[in-house]
C-alpha positions as CSV (number, residue, x, y, z in Angstrom):
1,M,31.8,43.8,89.7
2,A,31.1,40.1,90.6
3,Q,32.9,37.5,88.6
4,D,30.9,35.2,86.3
5,R,30.6,31.6,87.2
6,P,33.4,29.5,85.7
7,I,33.2,27.3,82.6
8,G,31.9,23.8,83.5
9,Y,29.9,25.1,86.5
10,W,26.7,23.3,87.3
11,R,23.7,24.9,89.1
12,S,20.5,23.4,90.3
13,H,17.2,25.3,90.0
14,L,14.8,23.2,92.1
15,P,11.6,24.0,94.0
16,Y,11.4,24.1,97.8
17,N,7.7,24.4,98.2
18,T,6.9,20.7,98.6
19,A,8.3,19.8,102.1
20,L,8.2,16.2,103.0
21,G,9.9,16.2,106.4
22,L,12.0,18.1,108.9
23,A,14.4,17.6,111.8
24,T,16.5,19.9,114.0
25,D,19.5,20.0,116.2
26,G,17.8,22.7,118.3
27,I,19.1,25.6,116.2
28,T,19.2,24.6,112.5
29,I,16.0,23.3,110.8
30,Y,16.8,20.5,108.2
31,T,14.1,20.3,105.6
32,V,13.7,17.7,102.8
33,C,11.5,18.6,99.8
34,T,10.4,16.4,97.0
35,E,13.6,17.1,94.9
36,A,15.9,18.9,97.2
37,F,17.2,19.6,100.8
38,F,17.9,22.9,102.6
39,T,18.8,24.2,106.1
40,Y,17.5,27.2,107.9
41,G,19.4,28.8,110.8
42,N,17.0,29.7,113.5
43,D,19.6,31.8,115.1
44,N,20.7,33.9,112.1
45,G,18.0,33.3,109.4
46,Q,20.6,31.9,107.0
47,I,19.3,29.5,104.3
48,N,21.5,27.0,102.6
49,T,20.3,24.9,99.7
50,Y,21.8,21.6,98.6
51,S,21.4,19.3,95.6
52,K,23.6,16.9,93.6
53,V,25.7,20.0,92.6
54,E,26.7,20.3,96.3
55,G,27.4,16.6,96.7
56,M,24.0,15.0,97.5
57,G,23.9,11.3,96.3
58,D,20.6,11.5,94.6
59,I,17.3,13.3,94.1
60,G,13.8,12.6,95.2
61,M,13.7,12.9,99.0
62,A,11.7,10.8,101.5
63,C,12.5,11.7,105.1
64,V,15.1,13.2,107.4
65,A,16.3,12.8,111.0
66,Y,19.1,14.3,113.2
67,D,21.4,12.5,115.6
68,P,22.8,14.7,118.4
69,A,25.3,12.0,119.5
70,T,27.3,12.1,116.2
71,K,25.9,15.5,115.0
72,T,24.8,13.8,111.8
73,T,21.7,14.4,109.6
74,V,20.4,11.3,108.0
75,L,18.8,11.9,104.6
76,A,16.7,9.1,102.9
77,Y,15.6,9.0,99.3
78,Q,12.5,7.5,97.7
79,N,14.6,5.0,95.8
80,G,16.3,3.6,98.9
81,N,19.5,5.7,98.7
82,I,20.9,7.2,101.9
83,D,23.1,10.2,102.7
84,L,24.8,11.1,105.9
85,F,25.3,14.9,106.2
86,K,27.8,16.4,108.5
87,D,30.1,19.4,108.4
88,N,28.6,20.4,105.1
89,T,29.7,17.1,103.5
90,F,27.7,14.2,102.3
91,Y,28.5,10.6,102.8
92,N,26.6,8.2,100.6
93,I,25.3,4.7,101.7
94,P,23.8,3.2,98.5
95,D,23.4,-0.4,99.9
96,L,19.6,-0.5,99.8
97,K,19.3,1.3,96.5
98,I,21.6,-1.1,94.7
99,K,20.4,-4.2,96.6
100,Q,18.8,-6.7,94.2
101,I,15.3,-7.5,95.6
102,S,11.8,-8.0,94.3
103,G,9.4,-5.2,95.3
104,T,10.0,-1.7,96.4
105,K,12.7,-0.1,98.6
106,S,10.8,2.8,100.0
107,I,12.1,4.4,103.2
108,H,9.2,5.7,105.3
109,H,10.7,7.1,108.5
110,I,13.9,7.5,110.5
111,Y,14.2,7.0,114.2
112,I,17.4,8.1,116.0
113,E,18.7,6.7,119.3
114,A,22.2,6.7,120.8
115,G,24.1,7.1,117.6
116,M,22.0,4.6,115.7
117,A,19.6,5.3,112.9
118,Y,16.6,3.0,112.5
119,L,15.2,3.3,109.0
120,S,11.6,2.0,108.4
121,T,11.6,0.5,105.0
122,D,9.6,-1.9,102.8
123,I,12.1,-4.7,103.5
124,G,12.3,-4.2,107.3
125,V,14.2,-2.0,109.7
126,L,17.7,-1.0,108.6
127,V,20.0,-0.1,111.5
128,I,22.9,2.3,110.6
129,D,25.8,2.8,112.9
130,L,26.3,6.6,112.3
131,A,29.8,6.8,113.9
132,N,31.1,4.1,111.5
133,K,28.8,4.9,108.6
134,V,27.7,1.4,108.0
135,I,24.5,-0.6,108.0
136,Q,24.9,-2.8,111.1
137,E,21.8,-5.1,110.7
138,T,18.3,-5.4,109.3
139,Y,15.2,-6.6,111.1
140,V,12.9,-8.4,108.7
141,F,9.2,-8.9,109.7
142,T,7.6,-11.9,107.9
143,I,4.0,-13.1,108.1
144,N,2.8,-16.1,106.1
145,S,6.1,-16.1,104.3
146,Q,5.6,-12.5,103.2
147,T,7.8,-9.6,104.2
148,I,5.7,-6.8,105.6
149,P,6.8,-3.2,105.3
150,I,7.8,-1.2,108.4
151,I,6.1,2.3,108.2
152,D,7.5,3.8,111.5
153,Y,9.7,2.9,114.4
154,T,10.2,4.4,117.9
155,A,11.2,3.5,121.5
156,D,10.6,4.3,125.1
157,D,12.8,3.4,128.0
158,T,12.1,-0.3,127.9
159,S,10.9,-1.3,124.4
160,F,11.1,-0.7,120.6
161,Y,7.9,-0.4,118.6
162,A,7.3,-1.0,114.9
163,A,4.2,0.2,113.0
164,T,3.2,-1.9,110.0
165,P,0.1,-2.4,107.7
166,S,-0.4,-5.6,109.7
167,G,-0.5,-3.9,113.1
168,L,1.8,-2.7,115.9
169,F,4.7,-4.8,117.3
170,Q,6.8,-4.4,120.4
171,A,10.2,-5.9,121.4
172,L,11.9,-5.4,124.8
173,K,15.2,-3.6,124.7
174,R,16.8,-6.3,126.9
175,N,16.5,-8.5,123.9
176,S,18.3,-6.0,121.6
177,D,20.8,-8.7,120.5
178,Q,17.8,-10.8,119.1
179,L,15.8,-8.1,117.3
180,Q,16.6,-9.7,113.9
181,N,14.5,-12.7,115.1
182,F,10.9,-11.8,114.3
183,A,9.8,-14.3,116.9
184,I,10.7,-12.1,119.8
185,W,8.4,-9.3,118.5
186,T,5.0,-9.3,120.2
187,S,1.9,-8.1,118.3
188,L,0.1,-5.4,120.3
189,D,-2.7,-5.0,117.7
190,N,-3.4,-6.4,114.3
191,T,-6.6,-4.6,113.4
192,H,-5.2,-1.3,112.3
193,N,-2.9,0.0,109.6
194,Y,-0.6,2.1,111.6
195,R,1.2,4.9,109.8
196,S,3.0,6.9,112.5
197,L,4.5,6.5,116.0
198,A,5.8,9.0,118.6
199,A,7.4,8.6,122.0
200,V,7.4,11.5,124.6
201,K,8.7,11.2,128.1
202,G,7.9,7.6,128.5
203,R,4.5,7.8,126.7
204,V,4.1,6.1,123.3
205,Y,1.5,7.1,120.7
206,A,0.4,5.4,117.5
207,A,-1.8,6.7,114.7
208,D,-3.7,5.1,111.8
209,T,-5.4,7.0,109.0
210,N,-7.8,8.9,111.3
211,T,-7.2,7.9,115.0
212,V,-4.5,8.6,117.5
213,F,-3.9,6.0,120.2
214,R,-2.1,5.9,123.5
215,V,0.0,2.7,123.8
216,K,-0.4,1.2,127.2
217,P,0.8,-2.1,128.6
218,G,-1.2,-4.8,126.8
219,S,-3.6,-2.4,125.1
220,L,-4.1,0.7,122.9
221,S,-6.5,3.4,124.0
222,P,-7.9,5.8,121.4
223,L,-7.3,9.5,122.3
224,Y,-8.5,11.4,119.3
225,V,-10.6,10.6,116.2
226,S,-9.8,13.1,113.4
227,P,-12.4,14.3,110.9
228,A,-9.6,14.4,108.4
229,F,-6.7,12.2,107.3
230,V,-3.8,11.9,109.8
231,N,-0.6,12.4,108.0
232,H,1.8,12.1,110.9
233,I,2.3,12.4,114.6
234,D,5.4,13.9,116.2
235,P,6.7,14.6,119.7
236,S,6.1,18.0,121.2
237,L,7.6,19.3,124.4
238,N,4.9,17.7,126.6
239,G,2.7,15.7,124.3
240,V,2.2,14.9,120.6
241,M,1.5,16.9,117.5
242,V,-1.1,15.6,115.1
243,S,-0.7,16.7,111.4
244,E,-4.0,16.2,109.6
245,Y,-5.3,17.1,106.1
246,Q,-8.8,17.5,104.6
247,A,-8.4,16.9,100.9
248,S,-11.9,18.1,100.0
249,I,-11.0,21.7,101.1
250,F,-7.2,21.5,100.5
251,K,-6.5,22.6,104.1
252,G,-4.9,21.0,107.1
253,N,-4.7,21.4,110.9
254,V,-2.1,20.7,113.6
255,K,-3.6,19.5,116.9
256,I,-1.5,19.4,120.1
257,I,-2.4,16.6,122.6
258,D,-0.9,17.3,126.0
259,S,0.4,15.0,128.7
260,G,-3.1,14.6,130.1
261,D,-4.3,13.2,126.7
262,H,-6.3,16.3,125.9
263,I,-6.2,18.6,122.9
264,S,-4.6,21.7,124.4
265,D,-3.9,23.7,121.2
266,S,-4.5,23.7,117.5
267,F,-3.9,25.9,114.4
268,S,-4.7,25.8,110.7
269,V,-2.4,25.2,107.8
270,A,-3.3,26.4,104.3
271,G,-1.7,23.4,102.7
272,Q,-1.0,19.8,103.8
273,P,1.1,19.5,107.0
274,V,3.1,16.3,106.8
275,Q,5.4,16.6,109.9
276,G,6.1,19.0,112.7
277,I,8.6,19.8,115.4
278,Q,8.6,22.0,118.5
279,L,11.8,23.8,119.6
280,L,12.7,24.4,123.3
281,N,11.5,28.0,122.9
282,G,8.0,26.6,122.2
283,K,7.9,27.5,118.5
284,Y,6.3,25.1,116.1
285,W,7.8,24.4,112.7
286,I,5.7,22.6,110.0
287,A,6.7,20.8,106.8
288,D,3.9,21.5,104.3
289,A,3.6,19.4,101.1
290,F,2.0,22.3,99.3
291,G,3.9,25.2,100.7
292,G,7.3,24.3,102.1
293,L,8.6,25.2,105.6
294,F,6.5,27.2,108.0
295,K,6.8,28.5,111.5
296,R,3.9,29.4,113.7
297,T,4.2,33.0,114.8
298,D,3.1,34.6,118.0
299,T,0.0,35.8,116.2
300,N,-1.1,32.2,115.4
301,Q,-0.2,32.8,111.8
302,L,2.3,30.8,109.7
303,G,5.4,32.4,108.3
304,A,7.2,30.9,105.3
305,Y,10.9,30.1,105.6
306,Q,12.1,28.4,102.4
307,P,14.5,29.3,99.6
308,E,13.4,30.9,96.4
309,G,12.8,28.5,93.5
310,P,10.6,27.7,90.6
311,A,7.0,26.7,91.2
312,D,7.5,23.1,90.1
313,H,10.2,20.6,89.2
314,N,8.7,19.9,85.8
315,S,10.5,22.1,83.1
316,F,8.7,21.4,79.9
317,D,9.7,24.5,78.0
318,I,12.4,27.1,78.7
319,Y,13.2,30.5,77.4
320,A,16.7,32.0,78.2
321,N,18.4,35.2,77.1
322,N,20.9,37.5,78.8
323,K,20.3,36.1,82.3
324,T,16.5,36.2,82.0
325,L,14.9,32.8,82.3
326,W,11.2,31.7,81.9
327,V,10.0,28.1,82.5
328,A,6.7,26.5,81.6
329,H,5.7,23.8,84.1
330,G,2.9,22.0,82.3
331,G,3.3,19.0,80.0
332,Y,1.8,16.1,78.1
333,N,2.8,12.5,77.7
334,D,3.7,10.6,74.5
335,L,0.0,10.0,73.8
336,I,-0.4,13.8,73.9
337,V,-2.5,13.7,77.0
338,A,-2.1,16.8,79.3
339,N,-0.6,16.5,82.8
340,N,-3.4,18.7,84.3
341,S,-0.7,20.8,86.1
342,G,-1.6,24.1,87.7
343,A,2.0,25.0,88.4
344,G,1.9,27.7,85.8
345,I,5.1,29.5,84.8
346,S,8.2,30.8,86.7
347,T,10.9,33.4,85.9
348,F,14.4,33.8,87.2
349,T,16.0,37.3,86.8
350,N,18.8,38.9,88.8
351,D,19.1,35.7,90.9
352,H,15.5,35.9,92.1
353,W,12.6,33.6,91.3
354,K,9.0,34.6,90.8
355,S,6.2,32.2,90.1
356,Y,2.7,32.4,88.6
357,S,0.6,29.4,89.5
358,D,-3.1,28.6,89.9
359,F,-2.6,29.0,93.7
360,T,-0.6,32.2,93.7
361,Y,-1.7,34.2,90.6
362,A,-5.3,35.2,90.4
363,P,-5.7,35.1,86.6
364,F,-4.8,31.4,86.7
365,Y,-7.2,30.4,89.4
366,D,-8.8,27.2,88.1
367,S,-8.7,28.6,84.6
368,M,-5.3,28.0,83.1
369,K,-3.3,24.8,83.3
370,D,-0.6,22.9,81.6
371,F,1.6,25.6,80.1
372,V,3.8,23.8,77.5
373,T,5.5,26.5,75.5
374,I,6.9,29.9,76.5
375,T,8.8,32.7,74.7
376,R,9.5,36.4,75.1
377,D,9.2,39.4,72.7
378,V,11.9,42.0,72.2
379,D,9.7,44.5,74.2
380,G,9.7,42.1,77.2
381,T,6.2,40.7,76.7
382,V,6.1,37.0,77.7
383,Y,3.8,34.6,75.8
384,A,2.9,31.3,77.4
385,G,0.8,28.7,75.6
386,S,-1.5,26.3,77.5
387,F,-2.3,22.9,76.2
388,K,-5.8,23.3,77.6
389,D,-6.6,26.9,78.0
390,G,-5.3,29.1,75.2
391,L,-2.6,31.8,75.1
392,F,-1.5,34.0,78.0
393,S,0.6,37.2,77.5
394,L,2.2,39.2,80.3
395,K,3.7,42.7,79.8
396,P,6.6,44.1,81.8
397,D,4.2,46.4,83.6
398,G,2.2,43.4,84.9
399,S,-0.8,43.8,82.6
400,Y,-1.9,40.6,80.9
401,Q,-4.2,39.1,78.2
402,I,-5.8,35.7,77.9
403,L,-6.9,34.4,74.5
404,K,-9.3,31.5,74.8
405,Q,-13.0,31.4,73.9
406,N,-14.4,34.2,71.7
407,S,-11.0,34.9,70.2
408,I,-8.9,34.1,67.1
409,L,-8.2,30.7,68.6
410,D,-10.3,27.7,67.5
411,P,-11.4,25.1,70.1
412,S,-10.1,21.6,69.7
413,F,-12.0,19.6,67.1
414,E,-12.3,16.6,69.4
415,N,-12.5,18.4,72.7
416,P,-14.5,21.6,72.1
417,G,-13.8,22.9,75.6
418,L,-10.0,23.0,75.0
419,Y,-7.9,25.6,73.3
420,Q,-4.6,23.6,72.8
421,V,-1.6,25.8,72.1
422,F,1.4,23.6,71.3
423,S,4.4,25.8,70.4
424,L,5.4,29.4,69.9
425,G,8.3,31.2,68.1
426,F,9.2,34.6,66.7
427,D,10.5,35.3,63.2
428,H,13.0,38.1,62.3
429,E,10.2,40.6,61.7
430,D,8.9,40.1,65.3
431,N,5.9,38.1,64.2
432,L,4.7,35.6,66.7
433,W,4.0,32.1,65.1
434,M,1.9,29.5,67.0
435,T,0.8,25.9,66.4
436,M,-2.3,24.5,67.8
437,F,-3.3,20.9,68.4
438,G,-6.8,19.7,67.2
439,S,-7.6,23.0,65.6
440,P,-9.1,23.5,62.1
441,H,-6.4,26.2,61.7
442,E,-3.3,24.6,63.1
443,L,-0.9,27.5,62.3
444,L,-1.5,31.1,63.5
445,V,0.5,34.3,63.5
446,K,0.3,37.6,65.4
447,T,2.1,40.3,63.4
448,A,4.4,42.9,65.0
449,A,1.5,45.3,64.4
450,G,-0.8,43.1,66.5
451,A,-3.0,41.6,63.7
452,W,-3.8,37.9,63.8
453,Y,-4.1,35.5,60.9
454,K,-4.6,31.7,60.9
455,Y,-4.0,29.0,58.3
456,A,-5.2,25.6,57.4
457,V,-2.0,24.4,55.7
458,P,-3.1,22.5,52.5
459,V,-0.5,19.8,52.5
460,A,-1.1,19.1,56.2
461,Q,-4.9,18.9,55.6
462,Q,-4.3,16.0,53.2
463,L,-2.8,13.9,56.1
464,T,-4.5,11.8,58.7
465,Y,-5.8,13.9,61.6
466,Q,-5.2,17.1,59.6
467,Y,-5.9,19.3,62.6
468,D,-2.7,18.4,64.5
469,A,0.4,20.5,64.7
470,G,3.3,20.2,67.2
471,A,6.7,21.6,68.1
472,L,7.7,24.7,66.0
473,I,10.8,26.6,65.0
474,V,11.3,29.6,62.7
475,D,14.5,29.3,60.5
476,Q,16.9,31.9,59.4
477,N,14.8,32.6,56.3
478,D,11.6,33.0,58.3
479,Q,10.3,29.6,57.1
480,I,8.1,27.8,59.7
481,W,9.0,24.2,60.5
482,Y,6.6,22.2,62.7
483,A,6.3,18.6,63.8
484,R,3.1,16.7,63.5
485,P,2.1,14.3,66.3
486,A,2.6,10.6,65.4
487,A,-1.1,9.9,65.8
488,G,-1.8,12.2,62.9
489,G,0.7,10.6,60.6
490,G,3.8,12.3,62.0
491,G,6.5,13.9,60.1
492,V,7.4,17.6,59.7
493,V,5.7,20.4,57.7
494,A,7.9,23.2,56.3
495,Y,5.9,26.3,55.5
496,N,7.1,29.4,53.7
497,P,4.8,32.5,54.3
498,N,6.8,34.4,51.7
499,G,7.1,37.4,54.0
500,T,3.4,38.2,53.7
501,P,1.6,36.9,56.8
502,A,-1.6,38.6,55.7
503,D,-1.7,36.9,52.3
504,G,-1.8,33.2,52.3
505,S,-2.2,32.9,48.5
506,D,1.6,33.1,47.9
507,D,2.6,30.7,50.6
508,A,4.1,27.2,50.0
509,A,4.6,24.1,52.1
510,R,6.0,20.6,52.0
511,V,5.8,17.5,54.2
512,L,8.8,15.4,55.4
513,L,8.1,11.7,56.2
514,Q,10.0,8.5,56.3
515,G,11.4,6.9,53.1
516,V,13.7,8.0,50.3
517,G,12.0,10.6,48.2
518,F,9.5,11.5,51.0
519,G,12.0,13.2,53.3
520,N,14.0,10.3,54.6
521,L,13.4,10.9,58.3
522,P,14.6,8.2,60.6
523,S,11.1,8.0,61.9
524,S,7.8,9.9,61.5
525,T,7.5,10.3,65.3
526,V,9.2,13.7,65.7
527,Y,9.9,15.3,69.1
528,S,12.3,18.1,68.5
529,L,13.6,20.6,65.9
530,A,16.5,23.0,65.7
531,Q,18.5,25.0,63.1
532,D,22.3,25.1,63.4
533,N,24.6,27.9,62.6
534,N,25.1,26.6,59.0
535,G,21.4,26.7,58.3
536,D,20.8,23.0,58.5
537,I,17.6,21.7,60.2
538,W,18.1,19.0,62.8
539,I,15.1,16.8,63.4
540,G,14.9,14.6,66.5
541,T,12.7,11.5,66.4
542,D,12.1,8.4,68.4
543,N,14.8,6.7,66.3
544,G,17.6,9.2,66.2
545,I,18.3,12.4,64.2
546,G,17.8,13.4,60.6
547,I,19.5,16.5,59.1
548,M,18.1,18.7,56.4
549,S,21.0,20.3,54.7
550,C,18.8,21.8,52.0
551,A,16.6,23.8,54.3
552,N,16.8,27.0,52.2
553,S,15.3,25.3,49.1
554,F,13.3,22.5,50.5
555,V,9.9,24.1,50.3
556,S,10.4,24.8,46.6
557,Q,12.3,21.7,45.7
558,Q,11.9,18.3,47.5
559,C,15.1,16.9,49.1
560,D,15.8,14.3,51.7
561,A,17.3,14.4,55.2
562,T,20.7,12.7,55.8
563,I,21.2,10.4,58.7
564,P,24.8,10.6,59.6
565,I,27.0,7.8,60.9
566,V,29.0,8.6,64.0
567,Q,31.9,6.9,65.8
568,Y,31.6,6.4,69.5
569,D,34.5,4.4,71.2
570,K,35.0,1.5,68.8
571,F,31.5,1.4,67.4
572,A,29.9,3.3,64.5
573,N,26.1,3.6,63.9
574,Y,23.5,6.0,62.7
575,L,23.2,9.1,64.8
576,F,21.2,8.3,68.0
577,V,19.6,5.3,66.4
578,G,17.1,3.8,68.8
579,E,17.1,6.9,71.0
580,H,14.1,9.2,71.7
581,V,15.6,12.6,70.9
582,R,13.5,14.9,73.0
583,A,15.4,18.1,72.7
584,I,18.1,19.7,70.4
585,A,19.9,23.0,71.0
586,V,22.8,24.6,69.1
587,D,25.4,26.7,71.0
588,G,27.5,29.6,69.7
589,G,30.2,27.2,68.5
590,N,27.7,25.2,66.4
591,E,28.0,22.3,68.8
592,K,24.8,20.3,69.3
593,W,23.2,19.6,72.7
594,V,20.9,16.6,72.4
595,G,18.5,15.5,75.1
596,T,17.2,11.9,75.2
597,D,15.6,9.5,77.7
598,N,19.2,8.4,78.5
599,G,20.8,11.7,79.4
600,V,22.3,14.7,77.5
601,W,24.9,14.5,74.8
602,L,27.2,17.2,73.4
603,L,28.2,16.7,69.8
604,S,30.9,18.4,67.7
605,P,29.6,20.8,65.1
606,D,29.6,18.2,62.3
607,A,28.3,15.5,64.7
608,S,31.3,13.3,64.0
609,K,32.4,13.2,67.7
610,I,30.6,12.9,71.0
611,L,32.3,15.4,73.3
612,Y,30.3,14.7,76.5
613,H,27.5,12.4,77.6
614,F,26.0,13.6,80.9
615,T,23.8,11.2,83.0
616,T,22.6,11.0,86.5
617,D,25.6,8.9,87.3
618,N,28.3,11.2,86.2
619,S,26.7,14.7,86.6
620,P,24.2,16.6,88.7
621,L,21.4,15.9,86.2
622,P,18.3,15.2,88.3
623,S,17.0,12.7,85.7
624,N,18.1,11.1,82.4
625,H,14.7,11.9,80.9
626,T,15.2,15.2,79.1
627,Q,12.3,17.5,78.3
628,K,13.9,20.6,77.0
629,I,17.4,22.2,76.4
630,T,17.7,25.9,75.9
631,I,21.0,27.9,75.7
632,D,21.4,31.5,76.8
633,P,23.2,33.0,73.8
634,V,24.8,35.7,75.9
635,T,26.1,33.8,78.8
636,G,26.5,30.3,77.3
637,D,24.5,28.8,80.1
638,V,22.8,25.5,78.9
639,Y,19.5,25.0,80.7
640,I,18.4,21.4,80.9
641,G,14.8,20.7,81.8
642,T,14.0,17.2,83.0
643,D,11.0,15.5,84.6
644,F,12.6,15.8,88.0
645,G,14.0,19.3,87.9
646,L,16.0,22.0,86.1
647,V,19.8,22.4,86.0
648,S,22.2,24.7,84.1
649,Y,25.7,24.2,82.9
650,R,28.1,26.9,82.0
651,S,29.4,25.9,78.5
652,T,32.4,26.9,76.5
653,A,30.5,28.5,73.7
654,V,28.3,31.6,73.3
655,A,26.7,33.3,70.3
656,G,29.2,35.5,68.5
657,G,28.6,39.0,67.1
658,T,29.8,41.1,64.1
659,T,31.9,43.1,66.5
660,N,33.8,42.7,69.7
661,S,31.4,44.1,72.3
662,D,31.6,44.3,76.1
663,V,34.5,41.9,76.2
664,I,34.9,40.2,79.6
665,T,37.7,37.9,80.8
666,F,36.8,35.7,83.8
667,P,38.2,34.9,86.2
668,N,40.4,38.0,86.2
669,P,42.7,38.1,88.1
670,V,43.5,34.4,88.0
671,K,44.3,33.3,91.6
672,S,47.2,31.0,92.3
673,N,44.9,28.1,93.4
674,Y,42.6,28.3,90.4
675,T,42.8,25.3,88.0
676,G,39.6,25.7,86.0
677,T,38.9,27.2,82.6
678,I,39.5,30.8,81.7
679,A,37.0,32.4,79.4
680,I,37.1,35.5,77.2
681,R,33.5,36.5,76.2
682,G,31.9,39.1,73.9
683,L,34.0,38.4,70.9
684,V,33.3,38.7,67.1
685,T,32.3,35.2,65.8
686,N,35.1,32.7,65.6
687,A,37.8,35.2,66.3
688,D,41.5,34.5,66.4
689,V,42.6,34.9,70.0
690,R,46.3,35.2,71.1
691,I,47.7,35.6,74.6
692,T,51.2,36.9,75.1
693,D,53.4,37.9,78.0
694,I,54.3,41.6,78.4
695,T,57.3,41.2,76.0
696,G,55.1,39.8,73.2
697,Q,56.1,36.2,73.6
698,L,53.2,33.9,72.6
699,V,51.7,31.9,75.4
700,Y,48.5,30.5,73.9
701,R,46.5,30.8,70.7
702,T,43.0,29.6,69.9
703,T,39.9,30.2,67.9
704,A,36.7,31.4,69.7
705,L,33.8,29.1,70.0
706,G,31.2,31.5,68.6
707,G,31.7,34.6,70.8
708,Q,33.8,33.0,73.5
709,A,37.4,31.8,73.7
710,V,38.4,29.4,76.4
711,W,41.8,28.5,77.8
712,N,42.9,25.9,80.4
713,G,45.4,28.3,81.9
714,L,48.5,26.4,80.7
715,D,51.1,27.4,78.1
716,Y,52.3,25.3,75.2
717,T,54.7,23.4,77.5
718,G,51.8,22.4,79.8
719,H,52.9,24.8,82.7
720,R,51.0,27.6,84.4
721,P,52.4,31.0,83.4
722,Q,54.4,32.9,86.0
723,S,52.6,35.6,87.9
724,G,52.2,38.9,86.1
725,V,50.3,40.7,83.4
726,Y,49.4,39.0,80.1
727,L,48.0,40.6,77.0
728,I,45.0,39.5,75.0
729,F,44.8,40.2,71.2
730,V,41.7,39.4,69.2
731,T,41.0,39.8,65.5
732,N,38.5,38.5,63.0
733,T,39.5,36.9,59.7
734,D,39.9,40.1,57.6
735,G,41.3,42.2,60.5
736,S,38.4,44.6,60.5
737,Q,37.5,43.8,64.1
738,T,40.2,43.9,66.7
739,Y,40.5,44.0,70.5
740,A,43.3,44.3,73.0
741,G,43.0,43.5,76.7
742,K,44.9,42.4,79.8
743,M,44.6,39.6,82.4
744,V,46.6,39.0,85.5
745,F,48.0,35.8,87.0
746,M,48.5,36.0,90.7
747,Q,51.3,34.3,92.7
């Protein structure tokens, strides 16, 4: 049986269906996507994916090129960062990213010649010496005291060429030592906004938005006028490839112009081709902004060659349980305006991704967008709520249902064409609760028997914009807690259905707002809710966190939230004061994972200590702007959804049980070179765990974090135990649940 991933292990879950560029060494295809980078071995079909977990310096790709002289792949990022990739290792050159300049630092293209990389950027041409891994010089083009961007760069045997919004420029190679002097650059044409250049066997081509030109001494001759938008031109074996896109029909074409300046071949692309290459075997490879990496086959069709991944980088809501993951890719902004995303939903099971989007799944074609909430029933049925188009449910057998018009759902009060589902959650009786935005009945329930009921909660109806309900959780007593968007007065509604969903007459509710005696929230703008293992309700706002320690009795008796003071370094302050707390999740050890606009924090169970603060600078987080945190209670994997992608982190805590069940120790055996954390999982909650040698001598003792105990592999003297067999003894407080196991340390 394969070993579990170790404690502290990060993993990226990024999409590979938005290719922005590609390069090759003749065998391997190097492809950059919006968020990630991968390679495809044309000789063996092997795909390798890379992200910040594997050492990349950033996220948000721009372009790529390969240098055969140094066997180096040059990766450029949208924010100006640069990586050099060689021998499966990344070397970061952050000079442009950290450079203090006014304006943007975009990198548009990379041209390679003789071990030098020429990067076309908004501040000029950056020249990198790839052997020494340094920026050697910069060519700045200035017209009327304004720096003009360089969009592309290429060369033939005698000259360098630079494409800019102000025309096309040429400099002779014999003047290479003076290229930093803009005066030696000659303007060949200043009437076109050139976007792309290509040089093939002494011939130079240039393209603007719809025309391809042949560059000749002293003139440019138009070769081809496209009926579509020209994205890029690239060298082919004997001519130039033209990647064009027609936005009105969402389709593209690739045209091949031969050495005689005639179109000799063409083929269609279902998406948006943005760059192409032709290998020596004649095969064409295409980077498609809508579909990833494609190869033109012998039958003139395109075959896909990209890794599996979610449909989109946006991870607005996440469900995770026992290695089954579901992600909702829609969203809305702080003004509660939908993103209009058709990316749908994705699932990750048994290490394989499957997506349901408006391009790939027929029930979603132009009819369901912006899924913002997702959950799963015990029978495997998945429920996904759209912020525009109602409720979608998918059964394990593939059958589905869409509730929208002519259903229990009310249309939005202000936008009658919208059915705005905001949040979903199950209670302990397997009843599905749902909040809606803009609905006369903002709270609904589907019972385990399949009956629907909807409520206009009286206390909420007394507030401004009474039809608005937001994020929802169901607590340990099956009370419903839901946030109210700030535009409607904000705060939180606590609703007790009294165990009778069909009878609203015995229900009760209260509202929490700011101010002592009114709920004492740190702010009425509420983003997130969670209940910890002690039963307390944690409320995340745009000004920190409030904790309701009286959740069990709050509906029947008003009480206020507490706003704890925490110590961080030498400073003490209210918990996350000034922070937008977007997400809160509680692990099996009752530790709190808090997502903000400034990264992810791990708090001790009582919030008195900050255990970790993960950011883009010290971790593989793709963005500091957190959207959702969900913890798999079985594996302890913490899934962190951001606006630039999804990552997971193997934490130290999992949910505990009432018995020791399916206990696993990993890694086991412990190899001699292993220095990570050892975990024992499947334990009774907060068990006492002792590890002894074969004679019974105590080596280590700890208390499980929920259902998992962790050990750094060192004894009480700080040394690694000798090789051999070690015994594991587990018991709960009263001794009614015990377990004995073994683990092996190898020499």
